[in-house]
N, C-alpha and C positions, 0 to 999 in steps of 0.2 A: 325407400329402395323406391329407385322408374322400374317400370317393367323389362323395361329396355334391357339396364344391368339383370335386372332377376334373371332376365330368357339367358342373359349369357352366362351364366352362375349354372346352369346346366347341362351339360354332356362331359361336368369335366374332374368327372371324378371325386370330384368333395365328399370324405369320412363323413361318418354324422355328426362325427367327435369334437368334427372342427367347423361342419357348417356356421355353428349361430359364432363362430369369430370371424368369420369371413363373410357371417352380414354384415355382423358390428363395424367392420373392417370397411367394405362396402360404402359403408351409411356411412362413414368418416371424409372417408375419399372422395365421394358426394360435394358432405361438404364443406369439403377443403381447410378438412381437419387433419393434416395430414401424420402429425403427429402421431394422433391420437389412433390411425389408422396403421401405421406399422405396429402399435405396438398390437396389436390385432391380427394382421398378416403375420407377427413375430410368435404369434401365441399360435394361429393356425401348423405352419408352417415347423413350429416340434410336431404336431402328432403326422403332419406328413413334408419331411423334408425334400422328398423327390418330386412333388408336383411342381410343375414347369411353372404352368397359371398365377398361380400361391407367389412363388422364385418373384414372377416378373413384378408384380404386381406390389411388394414387397422393397424391391428395386424403386422402380416407381416413386412409390414414396417419400424414398430419401432423395429419387431426384426433387421432386418436388420441394424438400427440403433443402436444397444444394447442397445436399451430402455426396459431392459423386463418389467419392472413396467405396460405401456401401451399395450409393446406387450400380457403381459400375461389377461390385462383384456380385448381387443378386440377381442384375440384368444378365453378366454373364452366363452364371452355371442356371439359369432360365434354359436359356439356349440350346447349353451344353446335355439340359433335359431335352426338347424341342428343337432341333436348328432348322426344322422349318417356318415359321413365322419371319415374314418381311419387315414389320414392320418395328419387331423388335430388332433387328440387327439394324434396322436405321436407326433405333434408341439407342442405342449399344453404338453405333458410331460418335454419335451426336456426346454422348454420358464422355468416351473414353477422348476425346479433343478438349471437353472442360475437364476434363482431367486431367491432361496432363500439363493445359494451362493456365491452372489451379495449385501443381507440385510446382512447378517451376517456380513462380512466385511464393508458394508460403517457403517454400526450400530453403531462399533466400533468407527471408524477413525472418526463418527460424533462426536458422543463422545468427544471424546477427540479436535477435531477443538471447541463444544459450549463450552468447559470447558476452553478456551482461547477468546474465543468470543461470551460470551452467549445471552449480548441480538441482537445478526446477526438473522435480520427476516426468509435469504432465511435457509438457516442452523437449526434453527428450526422448519422450515415449510417441508423439508426433511425429516428432525429426527422422527418428527410428524406424518407422511403420510409415511413415511418406519413401522413406529409402525404401524401405522392404518392397511399398507396392510397384517403386519403376524399375523394382530390380536390381541394384546397384545392394548386392548378399554383400558385401561385404564391409561396407561403411553400415552398415542397414546393425549388420554382427556387432561394429566396434560399440555403436551408439550404444543397442541394446544389455551388452555387454557393461556400458557404462551403468546403467540402467540396474543393474543386477548388484552394481556394489555399490550404490546407495540402498537397494532394496531388493533384500536376496530373496521376496517373497511375488515379487510382483509374475503375475500369474500372463500379463501379453508377453513377457520377456522373456520367457521360460519359454512361454509354445510357440512362440516368432524365432526365435532362435532354432529349437529344434525345426523346424520346417524350412529357416533356413541351412543345416543339417541333412537334413533328411535329403535338402534338392542339391547338395555336393557330394552326396553318396558315401559320407558320415555315417551312418549309422549307429555308434556307439556312442558321441556323443549326441546324434539325438534320442535316441534313450534315454539318456542320459536330463535328460531336458525335459520329454513325455511321464519319465517317470515322477521327477521332483511335480512337473505341475500338475499332474494325474490324484497324488498327494494330499494338498490342495482340496479337491477337486473329485471326491471317487468318485462322482454320479456322471460323471460328464462321461459320453457315448464318443464324441470324437479323438477325445484324448485315447483313450482305450484304444480304437482303429488305429490310432497310428503311433505308438505300441507296438501290438501288433504288428503292424507294417515294419515297422525296425527287423522285430524281430524275424519274419517271413528273409526279409532281404542276406 
């Protein structure tokens, strides 16, 4: 890692347990191996989920891989954790435009593919996820429902349906989805958080 990148890591409140992952992530990012950098940023974030810098760099790894959905998600989270970064705001707006453009094209393409192969789980999941990202919750709910008919144990369908019901203030339905997915993955903190959140409503 060059001196500039190494100095940038100082003062970031990095946990000692995550430092080795951050150093590896920084190294691979420098080498333009964004696939590997994303892996190590992910491991670092698992230890420090509320570190704004790590979320931004994780998002930028996805940006370099042209995965606008994940890039948008983590850059947005970074800004929520630290709204003072002007550079991040510019990057967020750029990513948002790319995501919107891709979504319009992707939705049309996926609809055509689904007409030819209506029971393809991966296609339904992608289409439903795009609708969710664009806040088209009614159609997204319908598509995730179709996915559950094909695969009742689909983690993403159960979780996203739970989020949709939560956004619509249907907490009983949301709780039902979160409990089902938590039973599949009992060690997941995020599912337990949403179960608690719904109980409190």
